[in-house]
C-alpha positions as CSV (number, residue, x, y, z in Angstrom):
1,M,10.8,-38.7,-1.7
2,A,7.7,-36.5,-1.1
3,E,6.4,-35.5,2.3
4,I,2.8,-35.5,3.2
5,T,1.5,-33.2,6.0
6,V,-1.6,-34.5,7.7
7,L,-3.8,-31.9,9.3
8,R,-6.0,-33.1,12.1
9,P,-9.0,-31.0,13.0
10,D,-9.4,-32.8,16.3
11,E,-6.0,-31.5,17.6
12,P,-5.4,-27.9,18.6
13,A,-3.5,-25.9,16.0
14,P,0.1,-25.0,16.8
15,P,0.6,-21.4,18.0
16,P,1.6,-19.0,15.3
17,A,5.2,-18.0,15.0
18,T,6.1,-14.8,16.8
19,I,7.1,-12.0,14.4
20,V,8.5,-8.5,15.0
21,L,6.8,-5.7,13.2
22,A,8.7,-3.0,11.5
23,E,9.0,0.2,13.5
24,R,6.4,2.8,12.5
25,R,6.7,6.5,12.7
26,A,4.0,9.0,13.3
27,P,3.2,10.7,10.0
28,G,3.5,14.3,11.4
29,D,1.1,17.3,11.4
30,R,0.4,17.4,7.7
31,P,0.9,13.9,6.3
32,V,1.6,13.6,2.5
33,L,-0.3,10.8,0.7
34,G,1.2,9.5,-2.6
35,L,-1.3,8.1,-5.0
36,V,-0.2,6.1,-8.1
37,D,-2.9,5.8,-10.7
38,N,-2.0,2.8,-12.9
39,G,-4.2,4.0,-15.8
40,K,-6.9,1.3,-15.5
41,P,-10.5,2.3,-15.6
42,H,-11.7,3.9,-12.3
43,A,-8.3,3.6,-10.7
44,R,-8.1,7.3,-9.9
45,E,-11.6,7.3,-8.5
46,L,-10.8,4.4,-6.2
47,L,-7.6,6.0,-5.0
48,E,-9.4,9.3,-4.3
49,I,-12.0,7.4,-2.2
50,L,-9.2,5.7,-0.2
51,A,-7.4,9.0,0.2
52,A,-10.5,10.7,1.5
53,E,-11.0,7.9,4.1
54,L,-7.4,8.2,5.2
55,R,-7.7,12.0,5.4
56,S,-10.7,11.6,7.7
57,R,-8.5,9.5,10.0
58,L,-5.1,11.4,9.6
59,G,-6.3,14.9,9.3
60,P,-5.4,17.6,6.7
61,G,-2.4,17.2,4.5
62,D,-1.2,17.1,0.9
63,D,-1.8,14.5,-1.8
64,I,0.5,13.7,-4.7
65,L,-1.2,12.1,-7.7
66,L,1.1,10.3,-10.1
67,R,-0.5,9.1,-13.3
68,K,1.0,6.3,-15.3
69,P,0.3,6.2,-19.1
70,S,-1.1,2.7,-18.7
71,A,-0.8,-0.3,-16.4
72,A,1.8,-1.8,-18.8
73,Y,4.4,0.8,-17.8
74,P,6.2,0.9,-14.4
75,I,6.9,4.2,-12.7
76,T,10.4,5.5,-13.3
77,R,13.2,5.3,-10.7
78,E,13.1,9.1,-10.5
79,Q,9.3,9.0,-9.8
80,A,9.7,6.3,-7.1
81,T,12.6,8.2,-5.5
82,D,10.6,11.4,-5.5
83,L,7.5,9.7,-3.9
84,A,9.7,8.0,-1.3
85,A,11.2,11.4,-0.3
86,R,8.0,13.4,-0.2
87,A,5.2,11.0,0.9
88,H,4.6,9.5,4.3
89,L,2.3,6.9,2.7
90,V,1.9,5.7,-0.9
91,I,-1.1,3.9,-2.2
92,T,-0.9,2.1,-5.5
93,G,-2.8,-0.6,-7.3
94,V,-0.6,-3.5,-8.6
95,G,-1.9,-6.5,-10.5
96,D,-5.5,-7.4,-11.1
């Protein structure tokens, strides 16, 4: 048997569920940004713009740019492990 949920705009919405956010660490003095270019047109340019905006907020640091041959290929386990070990923050485009 199916269940139908009736939403009534004349009644107040229930309060959202309380969630606990994951603990965040400060990135340090020279944060390392990892950028994964998925090979699509303009992906690198977009990542560089995002990195520049983050740099204006985080301050100077290093960037690691990883280029995939195309969007059809995932990064290797070794590449993912290396990025996880070296970068404080990784930006990647997934999907369309």
